[in-house]
C-alpha positions in Angstrom: -7.3 58.5 -76.1 -10.2 59.9 -74.1 -10.0 56.8 -71.9 -6.5 57.7 -70.8 -7.6 61.1 -69.5 -10.7 59.5 -67.8 -8.4 57.1 -66.0 -6.1 59.8 -64.9 -8.9 61.9 -63.4 -10.4 58.9 -61.7 -7.0 58.0 -60.2 -6.5 61.6 -58.9 -9.9 61.8 -57.3 -11.6 59.2 -55.0 -15.3 59.2 -55.4 -18.2 57.7 -53.3 -17.2 54.2 -52.1 -13.5 54.7 -52.8 -13.1 57.3 -50.0 -11.2 55.5 -47.2 -10.9 57.9 -44.3 -13.5 58.9 -41.8 -14.4 61.5 -40.8 -14.2 63.9 -43.8 -14.6 67.7 -44.1 -17.6 68.1 -46.4 -18.4 71.0 -48.7 -21.8 70.9 -50.4 -22.7 71.8 -54.0 -23.2 75.5 -53.1 -19.8 75.8 -51.5 -21.1 75.7 -47.9 -18.9 74.0 -45.4 -20.9 71.3 -43.6 -18.0 70.5 -41.2 -16.4 67.1 -40.3 -18.9 64.3 -40.9 -18.6 60.5 -41.0 -18.1 59.2 -44.6 -21.4 57.3 -44.5 -23.4 60.4 -43.5 -21.6 62.4 -46.3 -22.5 59.7 -48.8 -26.1 59.8 -47.8 -26.2 63.6 -48.2 -24.7 63.3 -51.7 -27.0 60.5 -52.6 -30.1 62.5 -51.5 -28.9 65.4 -53.8 -28.3 62.8 -56.6 -24.6 63.9 -56.8 -21.3 62.3 -56.0 -19.0 62.7 -53.0 -15.5 63.5 -54.4 -12.3 63.7 -52.3 -10.6 66.9 -53.5 -7.9 67.3 -50.9 -6.7 63.8 -49.8 -3.6 65.1 -47.9 -5.5 67.4 -45.6 -6.5 66.1 -42.1 -9.4 65.4 -42.2 -9.6 64.9 -46.0 -11.8 67.4 -47.8 -14.7 66.0 -49.8 -17.0 68.0 -52.1 -20.5 67.1 -53.2 -20.7 67.6 -57.0 -21.6 66.0 -60.3 -18.4 64.2 -61.0 -19.2 63.6 -64.7 -19.7 67.3 -65.3 -16.5 68.1 -63.3 -14.5 65.6 -65.4 -15.8 67.1 -68.7 -14.8 70.6 -67.6 -11.4 69.4 -66.6 -10.9 67.8 -70.1 -11.8 71.1 -71.8 -9.3 73.0 -69.6 -6.6 70.5 -70.5 -7.4 70.8 -74.2 -7.1 74.6 -74.0 -3.8 74.4 -72.3 -2.4 72.1 -74.9 -3.7 74.3 -77.7 -2.0 77.4 -76.3 1.5 75.9 -76.3 1.6 75.3 -80.1 1.2 79.0 -81.1 4.6 79.9 -79.8 6.6 77.7 -82.1 8.3 79.5 -84.9 8.0 78.3 -88.5 11.2 77.4 -90.3 12.1 78.0 -94.0 15.3 76.5 -95.4 17.3 78.0 -98.2 20.5 77.2 -100.1 23.2 79.7 -101.4 22.6 78.4 -104.9 18.9 79.2 -105.0 17.5 80.9 -108.1 15.8 84.3 -108.0 12.4 82.9 -108.8 12.7 80.4 -106.0 13.7 83.2 -103.6 10.4 84.9 -104.5 8.5 81.7 -103.9 10.0 81.1 -100.5 9.5 84.7 -99.6 5.8 84.5 -100.4 5.6 81.5 -98.1 7.4 83.4 -95.4 5.0 86.4 -95.9 2.0 84.1 -95.4 3.4 82.8 -92.1 4.2 86.4 -90.9 0.7 87.6 -91.8 -0.7 84.7 -89.9 1.2 86.0 -86.8 4.0 83.5 -86.7 7.7 84.1 -86.2 9.8 82.7 -89.0 13.3 81.4 -88.8 15.1 81.6 -92.1 17.9 79.0 -92.2 20.4 78.9 -95.1 22.6 75.8 -95.1 26.0 75.7 -96.6 27.0 72.3 -98.0 30.5 71.0 -98.9 32.4 73.6 -101.0 29.7 76.3 -100.5 31.4 76.9 -97.1 34.2 78.7 -98.9 31.8 81.3 -100.3 29.9 82.6 -97.3 29.2 85.9 -99.2 26.8 84.1 -101.5 24.6 83.1 -98.6 24.6 86.6 -97.2 23.5 88.0 -100.6 20.6 85.5 -100.7 19.6 86.4 -97.2 19.7 90.2 -98.1 17.3 89.5 -101.0 14.9 87.7 -98.8 15.0 90.5 -96.2 14.5 93.1 -98.9 11.5 91.3 -100.3 9.9 91.1 -96.8 10.8 94.5 -95.3 7.2 95.7 -95.6 5.7 92.9 -93.4 8.6 91.6 -91.2 11.5 92.8 -89.2 14.6 90.7 -88.4 15.0 90.1 -84.6 18.8 90.1 -85.1 20.9 90.5 -88.2 21.7 87.3 -90.0 24.3 85.2 -88.0 26.6 82.3 -88.9 26.2 79.3 -86.7 28.4 76.5 -87.9 27.3 75.7 -91.4 24.0 77.6 -91.1 23.2 81.2 -91.7 20.2 82.1 -89.6 17.8 85.0 -89.2 14.7 85.2 -87.1 11.9 87.3 -88.6 9.0 88.8 -86.6 5.8 90.5 -87.8 6.2 94.2 -88.1 4.5 96.2 -85.4 2.5 99.2 -86.6 
């Protein structure tokens, strides 16, 4: 999998001999603008500093190239991408499914699981599904949902009251704010 990200970064940036246009605007490793130079001269400067010449703005005229350690740059980019991917996962709510025929002990067990999720900082969607003839007795589902909410009232608050959506009774719970 690491090879795919390496290939992507190499496709995005032209380095050293892959730079096609001449002249190029050159920025050195300290951020100083060296001006427009022929590609060969820029490569010589980069080689003397034991670094790479990397095209960072190919669409500019003349293209902008930077003298840098490309391996280090690629490593830092991969770390940034990993952090971005990691941040997206925390927003997804957990889901706990119930049935209107659930026993009291099972309600307590499911509520303990919900409590753990809430204490970990997650939002939890409690989803109660009606099957077949249970649809005729919607009040049983509301009673189960009330028991769950009563058990969790110390740690969680419902975002909205329980709502019927088709054959599901749903309620989103959030951690209680002190």
